[in-house]
N, C-alpha and C positions, 0 to 999 in steps of 0.2 A: 304337445312338445314344448319344452322350455326354450325361451329365447335368451341367449347369452348376451348380455349388454356390454360387458367389458371385453377388452381385447383378449382373445383366447390364445392359449399356448399351442393349440392344434388347429390353426385356420384351414389348412389343406384338408384335414379330416372332415371338418365341418362343411366345407365347400362340396366335397364329394358326397357327403351324406345328404345334403340338401338336394343335390342332383338325383341321388338314388330315390329319395322320397317321391320324386315326380314321375319316375318310370318303373319303380319296383314297389309293389304294394307292401307297406310296412317298412320299406327301406332296406330290408335284408331278408335272408332266407331262414334265419334262426332267431327266435325271440331272445335268446341269451346273448346275441350279438347286437341287439338294439342299443343305441347310444344311451338311453335313459336307464339302462341296467347298471351303468357305471356312473361316473361323475361327468355328465354331459357338458362338454365345453372345456374339460380338463383332461379327461382320460382319452386315450387314442381310440379312433373308430376304424381306421384303415391301416393295415400293415403293408410294408413294402418287401420285407424279407425276414427270415428267421433262421437261427442256427443254435443248436444246443438248448440251453435253458432260456434263451432270449429272443426277442424280436425287435425290429426297428419299424417305427411308423412312418407315414408319408411326410411327416413334418420333421423327420430327422432325429427323433428322440429314441433312445435305447431303453428297453424294459426287460426286467425279469418277468417271465410269464407264469404267474401262479394259478392260471386257469388251464394251462397246458393244452391249448387247442380245444377247449370245452371238454377236457378229459380224454381226448383222443390220442394225445402224445404220451407215450410211456418211456421210451428210451431217450427222448430229446428230439428237437426239430432237426430235420435233414440228417438223420443218423447215417454215418458213412457206410456201415455194413448193409443196412436195409436198402439204402438208395442205390448202392452199387449192384445189389442183387436184382433190384427192379430194373435198372438201366440195362443190365445184361439180358433180362427177360424180354424187355421191349425190343431188343435187337433181333429176337427170333419170333416175334409176333405176340400179340396180346389177346386175340380172340380168333377162333377158327369155326369152320362149319362142322367140325367134330369135336370130341372132348380132348382134354389134356390130362396126362397122368398126375399133374399137380393136385387135381381134385382128390384123388385117392391118397396121395402122400400127405396132404394136409389133414384129411379126415383121420388117417391113422395116427398122426401126432396128437390130434385133439382127443381121440378115443383113449390114447395112452395117458394123457395128462389129466383129463377131467373125469372125476369119479362117475358121473351119471352118463357119460358119453359112450354109447354103443353104436349109434348111427348118427349121421350128420347131414344137414341141409345148409346151403349157403344163401346169403343175400348181401345187401350192400349197406344197410343202415340199421340202427337199433330199433327204431319204431317199426320198420318194415319186418324185421325179424320177430318182434313181439307179435305183430299181426299174424305172421306165419305160424308161430307157436300156438296161438289161440285157434287158428283154423285147424291145425293138426289135432289139438285136444278135442275140439268139437267133432271132428271127423272120427276120431278114435272112440269117442264115447257115445256119439249119436245124440248129444245134448246141446243146448243152446246157451245157457246162462253162464256167466263168468263172475266170480268174486275176485276183487283185486285190491291191492294196497300199494301206494306209491305211484311213481310216474312211469308210463309205458308208451309214450309216443303220441302221435297226432291222428291216428287212424280211427275210422268210424266205430269199431268195436269198443274203443276206450272212451271216446267223447260221447258215446251214447249214454253214459252215466248222467250227463247234464240235460238229458231230455226229461228227467224226473222233475217234480215240482220244485225241489230245492237243488241248488247247484252242488252236486255231489263231488265235484272235483276241487272245490274251494280249498280243501285242506291237503290235496294231493299235488295240485299244480299251483294255481293262484286264483283268487276270486274273479268273477266277472266274465268267464269264458262262455260265450254263447255257442251252442252246437249248431251253428248255421251250416246247412248243407248235409247234416247227418239225417238219414231217413228216420221219420217218426216211428216206423215199424220196429226199430231197434230199442224202443223204450222198454226198460225193465230187463234188458239182457246183460248189462254191466252194472254190478252192484259193489260199492266200496265197503271195506271193513277197516277197523281201526288197528293199527300196528300195536302188538303187545296184548291185545284183548282177546284171549282164547274163548271166554264165555260168549262174547259178542259174535265171534266167528262161528262157534258151535250153534248159536241160535239161528244164524243165517243159513247154515248148512241144513239144519232141521226144517226151517221154514220153506226152503226150496229143495227139499229132499227128492232125489232122483232127477233133478233138472240141471245140476251144476256140472259143467264140462271141465272146468279148471279153476284152481285157486292160483292166481298170479300175483307175485310180490317181489319187491326188492328185499334181499335178505338183511341188508343193513346199508348204512351210508357213512355216517360219521360216529355213531355210537354202537357198541356191541349190544345185541339183543339179550334179554334175560335168559339165564341158564335154562335150557330145555324148551324154550319157546318155539324155535323153528322145528325141532323134532316133533313137538306136539302138533304143530300145524300140518306137517307132512302126514302124521298118523291119522289125524282127523279127516284130512282130504281123501286119503286112500280108503278109509272106512266108508266114506260116502261114494266111492266109485269114481271120484274125480281125479284129474291129473294135476300134480303139484308142479307148477312152473316157477322157476327161480330166474328173475330178471337180473342178470349180471352185467348189463350194458355198462353201468357206471362203476360197479365194484370190480369185476373181472380179475385181471392178472395182477393187480396191485397187491392183493392180499396173499396170493401164492401162485405158483405156476399152474396149479390146478384150480384156480379161481377161489372165490370166497367160500364156495361150498366145501372145498377141501380144507381150508383153514378152519371153518366152523364145524366140520365133522357132520354135516347134514347133507344127504344126497337127494336131490329132487328127481322127479321123473323126466323133466325137460328143463334145459337151461338155455338162456340167450346171451350171446357175447357179441360185442361190437366195438365200442370205444376201447382203445389200447390194443385191440387184437392185431392191428396191422400198422401201428405207429403212425397214424394219420392218413393212411391210404384207405379208401372206402372198402370196408369188408366186415361182414357179420356172419355169425353162424348160429344155427339152432341145433343143439345137440341133445341127445336123450336116450332113454332106454328103448331097446328094439321093439318091445311090445306096443309102445306108443308110436314111435317114429315110423315104423314100417307102414302104418296106415296112410302116410302121405304119398306112397307110391301109387295109390289108387285115386289120389286127389289132384285137382288141377292147380298146382303150385309151380309156376314156370316162368323163367325170364332169361333172355339172351345174355345179359351182362353179369349174372350172379357168379358165373365161373370164368370171368376174364382172368388172364394169367397175372396181371399186375397185382390185383388184390390177393390172389392165392399165393404168389411168391412173397409179397410183403408180409402176409400173415405167417407163412411158414418160417421166414427168416426172423421175424420178430419173436415168435415162440422159441426158436432156437437160441436167440440172443438173451431172452429173458431167463432161460435156464442156464446158459453158459456163464452169464454175468451175475447170476443170482440177484436179479433186480428186486424182487420182493423184499429180500433181507436188507438190501441197500435202502429201500424206501422206508422200511420200518425204523432203521437206525437213524436215517436223516430226519424223519418226521419227529422222532423223539427229541432230537437236538433242536429242531425248529420250535417245538412247543416250549421247551425249557428256556430258550433264548427269549421268546416272546413273553413268556410268563415273568421272567426276570425283569424285562423292560417294563412290562405293565405294572408290576409291583412298585416300581419307583414312583408311579403316579397314582397309586391307589386302586389299580385294576388288578385285583388278586385272581390268580388262575383264569386269566382271560383267554387262554388258548386251550381248547378242550378237544375231546373226541379221539378216535383211534389214530394211532401215529401215522398211518398211511394216508389219512384224509382228515386232518385237523380243521377246526373252525374257530373263529374269534367270537367270544361272547362277553360283552361288557354288561355288567349288572346295572341296567337302567330299566325301570319299570314302566315309565311313560312311553307308549308306543311311538308317538310323534317325535318325542325327543330322541328316542333310540334310532329312528330312521335318519334324523339329522346327524347324529353321531356317526352312524355307519357310513353315510355319504361323505362326511368330513374325513373319515379314515381312508376311504377309497380315493378321495381327491388328493389328500396330502401324500399318500403312498405313491400315487401316479406321478406327482411332481418330483418324487425321489427315485423314480425309475423302477417302481414295483407295480405291475398291473395285476389287478385281481378283484375278487369280491371279498367278503369277510370269511371265506373258506379257502382251502389250499389243495389244489390238485398237484401232487408231486410227480416228478419224472426223474429218470436216472441221470440226466445231465445237470441237475441242480447240485451244486457242490458247496464247499466252504465259502467261496467268494459270494455266492448268492445268499447263503445263510447270514453272513456278516452284514452285507448291504441291507438285507431286509430287517434284521434286528435293529440296526442303527436307524433305519428309516422309521421303524415302528416307535422307537424311543422318542424321536423328534415329534412324531405324529401324536403319540399319547400325551406329550407335554402340551401340544396345541389343544387337544380335546379337553384335557383337564382345565386348562386356562379358560376355555370357552364355557365349560360347565360352571366353574366357580364365579366367573364374571357375568354369566348369563348373556353372553354375546355370540352364541354359536352361529346365529343367522349372519352376522357380520363376517364371519370367517368362511362361510360357504361361497364359493365362486360359481356355483351351479345350482340347479334345482335339486330337490330331494330325490335320491335314487329311487326308481320304481322297483318294488320288490320282485325278485326273481322267483323261480318255482318254490312254492311252499309245500313241503313234503311231510307226510307223517313219519316217514323213515328218516331218522336223524343220523 
């Protein structure tokens, strides 16, 4: 952990974080919220409240949130319509000894909206839902092994990849993850493949012929896949009798009201949704074709809180609002403007086409070949943007509350930040401009 020697702009955040480190292992429940993922000592660590596109930290600073609640906020913080529906639901009870018809109502809406959805199971988090999808695939096929690409949570089935001699998750999460607590008996049951490499995937399917239960992957993140790639993956998977699982936890409803699968025109056998499904309320869903999903009726997959009415109501209302407001179209349009504004600002300081990727999830890319230098530049970007009221990584999670005001503030902040970075590069004094330690790399994914 870095020790910030100069007076910090976020002293209350730092005080709380130090206290947390003493009583909460790791200081927080989510790695992406750890202080060293941003500009530690400059970026906020604790929020006090949020509304719309912004949050306020415990030190009184206001920020545009370009992380959108780690991707969980789609409509904007504290959306009036969703929160009103949840408050009304709370007044009539949130969980009962019997079922509530909201379970059926939400399932019907999901089946109508999402191409692969014929049956639905619920859970509360993305990682939990991915584990459920893998359990269902294993139960439906009677097989044990899983091929995967991308990030799919913290559960044993996934971290089992790192029981191999080489750290198989190094390119999917980040290097150095030790599979502490994962049973050694799971060695060889989770096998990674490289995104975009059909030949490599085919070789793995042949090598483990008749043993693969599922091929699990993120369909995309910030770059579109090559034409025909996902369709070919689906075809190869089914030819080998395995279940094609599309992890849409991060992609989800940003691409279309029917998910990324509808936008891409490729229908999986099973799909997982969580982030953005309920605009910040804990809710996830595993949806899929009847022939696969009905196997779960014979499996022990059960939890009291998966059908609490808060999550169900929030998800149902969010889905209705996404459709009525045409949120995906709004995000596509806004993202294009954001990329254009940032690219124009970057060009002024020699950073051509610095904002790339699909419009609904763009990312910043400055052409710097030296890895250490690039880490310093990215940290300086995060630091200076935070000082100008823009919280985020070098990527952008959009939500529907972000408007022209947020766009203008961000582009202006980026212009000033690019000037500082260019000056530091030309004068060779980046280190002197950093008010914090170098940002620790967040999840490194094959899916860009």
